[in-house]
Backbone bond lengths (Angstrom), bond angles and torsions (degrees), N, CA, C in turn:
res aa  C-N    CA-C-N  psi(-1)  N-CA   C-N-CA  omega(-1)  CA-C   N-CA-C  phi
1 M - - - 1.447 - - 1.513 112.95 -
2 P 1.248 118.07 153.83 1.499 119.80 -175.56 1.529 118.82 -61.37
3 H 1.313 116.78 -11.34 1.460 118.47 -177.55 1.563 111.35 -99.14
4 F 1.277 119.89 -7.09 1.450 121.08 -176.12 1.483 107.15 -59.58
5 G 1.326 116.16 128.57 1.478 121.50 175.01 1.488 112.98 79.86
6 L 1.345 119.28 -5.19 1.467 119.14 -177.22 1.532 110.63 -104.82
7 M 1.310 117.09 -13.27 1.489 117.61 -174.54 1.513 108.25 -158.50
8 D 1.345 116.71 161.83 1.437 124.16 169.47 1.530 105.46 -120.29
9 E 1.317 113.65 95.88 1.492 119.72 -176.64 1.555 115.06 -53.73
10 K 1.301 113.15 -43.76 1.485 115.78 178.86 1.480 114.21 -63.28
11 T 1.321 116.61 -36.34 1.516 117.27 179.84 1.471 110.15 -70.03
12 L 1.325 120.64 -34.00 1.444 124.53 -177.66 1.519 113.82 -72.25
13 G 1.401 116.55 -21.59 1.446 118.99 173.35 1.509 110.94 99.65
14 P 1.278 116.09 168.56 1.528 124.71 -169.81 1.555 114.35 -67.94
15 V 1.327 116.70 -15.88 1.438 118.15 176.73 1.507 111.20 -104.40
16 A 1.356 115.48 -55.38 1.478 119.39 -175.96 1.543 110.43 -67.12
17 G 1.302 121.47 -34.93 1.436 127.11 -175.51 1.581 108.76 -61.90
18 P 1.341 118.39 -60.86 1.414 119.77 -177.58 1.549 110.25 -66.54
19 L 1.316 117.89 -30.30 1.498 119.01 -178.62 1.546 109.80 -66.64
20 L 1.421 114.32 -43.55 1.415 114.08 177.89 1.505 114.54 -68.56
21 R 1.327 114.66 -34.90 1.503 119.07 176.96 1.567 107.07 -62.60
22 A 1.348 119.74 -42.83 1.414 120.21 -179.78 1.537 111.60 -61.78
23 R 1.285 115.94 -39.78 1.530 120.79 179.20 1.499 110.21 -65.23
24 L 1.312 116.09 -46.49 1.408 120.43 -179.96 1.468 112.68 -61.84
25 H 1.351 117.90 -38.28 1.435 123.43 -179.53 1.495 111.67 -73.81
26 I 1.315 119.26 -32.13 1.470 123.15 174.45 1.514 107.38 -61.27
27 R 1.348 114.57 -50.13 1.516 117.39 178.89 1.510 110.82 -60.05
28 G 1.335 116.74 -50.03 1.395 120.12 -177.78 1.550 115.11 -65.22
29 G 1.358 115.13 -38.49 1.474 118.89 175.72 1.486 111.87 -63.45
30 R 1.326 116.62 -43.07 1.543 118.53 179.74 1.506 108.58 -59.47
31 R 1.340 115.85 -46.20 1.488 121.04 -179.21 1.495 111.18 -58.92
32 R 1.328 117.10 -45.86 1.476 119.51 -177.10 1.540 108.75 -66.56
33 L 1.291 118.11 -38.69 1.485 118.47 175.76 1.506 112.29 -62.86
34 R 1.324 116.51 -45.20 1.463 118.32 177.74 1.516 112.78 -60.53
35 E 1.341 115.80 -33.12 1.467 119.96 -179.06 1.545 113.69 -81.75
36 G 1.296 115.07 0.84 1.446 118.47 179.76 1.483 114.77 85.25
37 K 1.325 119.90 7.43 1.396 125.44 174.45 1.554 111.66 -88.60
38 I 1.324 111.64 65.63 1.497 118.90 -165.16 1.578 109.20 -62.97
39 A 1.300 119.43 -51.03 1.426 119.68 -177.65 1.495 113.92 -57.54
40 A 1.351 115.94 -46.35 1.465 120.63 176.67 1.528 111.02 -62.32
41 G 1.283 117.49 -39.91 1.464 121.62 -176.83 1.548 108.90 -64.37
42 I 1.358 116.31 -42.72 1.516 118.05 -179.84 1.483 108.21 -69.39
43 A 1.323 124.26 -42.03 1.426 123.38 177.44 1.594 112.35 -59.89
44 T 1.354 113.94 -38.51 1.443 117.16 179.02 1.516 110.21 -67.70
45 L 1.307 117.55 -40.81 1.500 121.02 178.45 1.542 111.46 -64.41
46 Y 1.301 116.54 -35.42 1.470 117.89 177.68 1.543 109.29 -62.28
47 D 1.347 114.42 -44.76 1.491 118.42 175.83 1.540 113.19 -61.15
48 A 1.324 112.18 -34.70 1.498 114.29 173.94 1.527 114.35 -62.00
49 L 1.326 113.62 -43.98 1.453 118.50 175.14 1.486 114.90 -59.71
50 E 1.303 112.46 -43.03 1.512 119.17 -179.69 1.609 107.31 -62.40
51 G 1.256 117.72 -48.03 1.500 119.85 179.02 1.517 109.33 -62.60
52 A 1.336 119.43 -41.47 1.468 119.11 179.43 1.478 113.08 -59.52
53 M 1.353 117.14 -43.84 1.418 121.29 179.46 1.484 111.90 -64.43
54 Q 1.316 116.97 -42.22 1.488 121.51 179.80 1.491 111.73 -62.57
55 A 1.333 113.79 -42.89 1.500 118.30 -179.47 1.522 108.36 -64.55
56 Y 1.345 116.92 -39.37 1.524 116.17 -177.35 1.506 110.14 -66.47
57 V 1.296 118.16 -43.09 1.548 116.64 -174.33 1.552 109.44 -82.45
58 A 1.297 119.87 -10.21 1.495 122.03 177.64 1.524 110.42 -77.20
59 E 1.394 116.25 -17.65 1.466 117.03 -177.42 1.535 105.21 -82.79
60 P 1.316 121.26 118.92 1.423 126.52 -173.29 1.557 113.60 -55.34
61 A 1.253 121.00 -43.19 1.441 122.02 -179.84 1.532 113.03 -66.42
62 R 1.377 114.89 -38.16 1.485 119.62 174.76 1.494 111.18 -67.44
63 K 1.394 116.76 -45.03 1.441 121.05 -177.12 1.542 108.87 -60.10
64 A 1.337 118.80 -37.49 1.471 121.09 -176.83 1.516 113.01 -62.76
65 R 1.301 114.71 -26.71 1.514 118.72 -179.23 1.557 113.35 -90.26
66 L 1.238 117.66 -1.92 1.417 123.10 -178.86 1.570 113.52 -84.11
67 V 1.350 113.76 145.08 1.425 119.48 170.68 1.587 104.29 -97.53
68 V 1.289 113.51 87.54 1.471 118.98 -174.67 1.543 109.49 -142.20
69 K 1.341 110.91 145.59 1.468 116.51 174.99 1.543 105.25 -101.46
70 A 1.369 112.45 153.52 1.462 118.51 -177.69 1.533 114.97 -58.03
71 D 1.344 117.91 -31.70 1.442 120.79 179.75 1.531 110.88 -75.08
72 E 1.324 119.45 -10.58 1.464 120.36 177.51 1.546 112.75 -88.03
73 L 1.293 119.20 -11.26 1.472 123.88 -177.61 1.479 112.55 -68.48
74 N 1.286 119.78 -26.17 1.498 122.49 -177.17 1.439 115.23 -109.68
75 D 1.285 119.81 15.08 1.412 125.94 179.41 1.506 109.15 -127.42
76 D 1.380 116.60 111.08 1.446 120.61 -173.37 1.509 114.66 -51.60
77 K 1.282 116.77 -50.94 1.445 124.44 -176.82 1.548 110.64 -59.36
78 R 1.327 116.29 -48.50 1.450 119.93 178.59 1.509 116.21 -71.05
79 L 1.282 115.37 -30.68 1.517 123.29 173.36 1.506 106.47 -65.72
80 Y 1.257 120.21 -51.62 1.448 123.05 178.11 1.515 108.30 -53.98
81 A 1.259 119.75 -50.03 1.486 120.76 -176.90 1.554 109.89 -64.34
82 A 1.327 118.74 -36.39 1.449 120.31 177.13 1.542 110.53 -66.80
83 L 1.308 118.06 -34.21 1.515 121.48 178.62 1.555 107.81 -66.68
84 V 1.332 114.44 -38.98 1.534 116.43 178.19 1.479 107.59 -69.83
85 R 1.308 119.80 -47.42 1.474 122.60 179.49 1.521 111.81 -57.00
86 S 1.317 115.85 -33.97 1.492 117.72 179.09 1.515 113.94 -87.09
87 R 1.324 118.31 3.36 1.403 129.24 176.57 1.539 111.08 65.10
88 V 1.242 118.41 29.03 1.433 124.23 166.26 1.525 111.55 -72.31
89 L 1.378 108.90 -42.80 1.494 116.62 -179.69 1.512 106.08 -116.37
90 D 1.380 115.20 150.94 1.527 120.11 -177.44 1.431 113.09 -79.81
91 G 1.317 120.29 -12.67 1.516 124.17 175.48 1.526 112.22 79.81
92 V 1.334 118.78 10.43 1.451 120.70 178.21 1.596 110.57 -70.82
93 F 1.311 113.19 -38.22 1.488 118.34 -177.64 1.527 105.44 -67.42
94 D 1.379 114.61 139.20 1.411 119.37 -179.26 1.528 109.17 -97.00
95 F 1.274 114.11 89.22 1.522 119.77 -175.29 1.551 113.70 -59.19
96 D 1.344 114.67 -37.24 1.461 120.10 -178.48 1.559 108.08 -66.07
97 A 1.268 117.47 -41.68 1.538 119.60 177.10 1.515 110.22 -63.95
98 F 1.362 115.94 -40.83 1.474 119.46 178.64 1.520 110.55 -63.02
99 D 1.330 116.51 -43.19 1.440 121.45 178.36 1.506 111.39 -59.85
100 R 1.345 116.70 -45.44 1.503 117.14 177.13 1.517 114.01 -64.49
101 L 1.383 115.09 -39.87 1.410 118.69 177.08 1.513 113.33 -63.15
102 T 1.336 116.74 -36.07 1.464 121.72 175.29 1.547 111.56 -62.77
103 E 1.344 115.84 -44.94 1.419 120.54 177.27 1.544 110.54 -58.19
104 R 1.307 116.69 -43.32 1.462 122.97 176.10 1.497 107.12 -57.15
105 A 1.320 116.31 -51.16 1.507 121.82 -174.59 1.503 111.02 -61.93
106 L 1.276 118.31 -28.91 1.510 120.67 179.31 1.495 112.43 -74.63
107 N 1.377 114.61 -16.48 1.454 120.65 -176.45 1.447 116.76 -111.85
108 E 1.345 120.45 -10.54 1.428 123.07 -178.02 1.517 110.20 -156.87
109 E 1.311 114.18 156.19 1.501 120.35 171.16 1.516 107.32 -74.89
110 M 1.324 117.28 154.41 1.396 120.01 179.87 1.555 113.84 -137.20
111 P 1.314 113.61 63.13 1.485 118.38 -165.82 1.534 114.01 -65.83
112 G 1.354 116.62 -26.30 1.436 119.72 -179.16 1.526 115.54 -93.84
113 Y 1.271 118.59 1.81 1.423 121.87 -173.79 1.528 109.39 -73.80
114 D 1.360 114.50 130.95 1.462 120.64 176.81 1.489 108.82 -89.04
115 Y 1.275 117.23 106.97 1.517 121.97 -170.93 1.479 113.53 -93.22
116 H 1.380 117.13 -2.90 1.535 117.25 -171.10 1.528 115.20 -62.30
117 A 1.311 118.07 -40.45 1.467 119.49 175.38 1.467 114.84 -64.82
118 L 1.409 114.74 -41.34 1.453 116.57 176.39 1.515 113.87 -63.23
119 L 1.327 115.69 -40.63 1.484 117.79 178.04 1.537 112.19 -63.90
120 S 1.296 117.78 -40.19 1.487 121.81 -179.98 1.576 107.25 -66.22
121 D 1.310 119.75 -44.22 1.448 122.62 -179.83 1.541 110.82 -64.83
122 L 1.334 117.90 -41.38 1.394 121.63 -179.32 1.525 110.47 -67.89
123 E 1.328 116.59 -39.04 1.479 119.44 179.37 1.548 107.91 -65.68
124 S 1.243 121.89 -31.87 1.455 122.33 171.82 1.443 114.47 -59.61
125 V 1.379 118.01 -44.64 1.447 123.27 173.70 1.508 110.90 -58.89
126 M 1.298 118.18 -47.04 1.429 126.04 -178.52 1.514 110.88 -59.69
127 T 1.315 116.49 -38.33 1.497 123.73 176.26 1.576 108.19 -64.15
128 Q 1.352 116.29 -47.14 1.449 121.00 -179.69 1.494 110.44 -60.22
129 L 1.306 116.55 -35.52 1.482 118.62 -176.08 1.599 112.69 -85.90
130 G 1.388 112.95 -1.86 1.442 116.44 178.87 1.545 114.76 84.10
131 V 1.280 117.77 6.07 1.451 120.94 177.16 1.573 114.10 -78.65
132 L 1.289 114.65 -34.99 1.441 122.07 173.53 1.471 109.89 -113.00
133 P 1.335 116.50 148.51 1.443 127.98 -0.24 1.528 111.42 -82.95
134 F 1.316 119.49 162.82 1.360 126.16 173.57 1.501 110.39 -145.40
135 D 1.354 116.90 156.58 1.445 121.89 177.03 1.516 110.06 -83.86
136 E 1.335 117.62 109.17 1.413 117.02 -179.34 1.488 116.96 -61.83
137 S 1.370 118.34 -19.90 1.402 120.89 172.82 1.563 115.19 -70.16
138 S 1.332 112.87 -12.18 1.489 116.52 175.00 1.535 113.18 -82.29
139 L 1.313 116.22 -9.79 1.446 122.78 177.51 1.480 113.36 -83.09
140 P 1.337 119.41 154.13 1.441 120.26 174.69 1.566 104.94 -63.18
141 P 1.378 116.88 148.12 1.520 116.46 178.04 1.511 111.48 -65.51
142 E 1.302 112.58 147.10 1.477 121.10 179.01 1.428 111.53 -62.87
143 D 1.331 117.89 141.66 1.461 124.77 173.37 1.502 106.24 -86.58
144 P 1.372 117.07 112.99 1.442 120.00 179.17 1.565 116.39 -57.44
145 K 1.288 114.75 -15.79 1.452 116.66 179.00 1.463 115.40 -78.61
146 T 1.371 116.18 -14.91 1.496 120.24 -179.05 1.526 105.48 -68.32
147 F 1.270 116.76 144.04 1.438 122.31 179.97 1.423 110.76 -55.02
């Protein structure tokens, strides 16, 4: 994954760690998509979304405003639904379709898949979660050895 060797998520803490991982994976996912590594790019972006949601709910002030049950915090689908229910997210993004697409990406290459709409929709979610925009120069430089 794009964050290997670039950060220690546990040391950064429950907000900054997943947030940095999300940003590194957005950068890495975009690069992989541009390079034609579609399946890897989709999987990387899924992990970015997971990190973004975890960072959002780890912030105590934000978590206090959520309509969320404790058992929803560790299940991506249920957490996404709780963020929509709490009006953090507008709900336009089809998380279930993205989840199915990610499962497909984990099992097969997808060289002909047009990812542009997915990337645009996902970037909207990342903006709503406060992950985007960010200055890429603030991130550690990419390791060219990462896939």
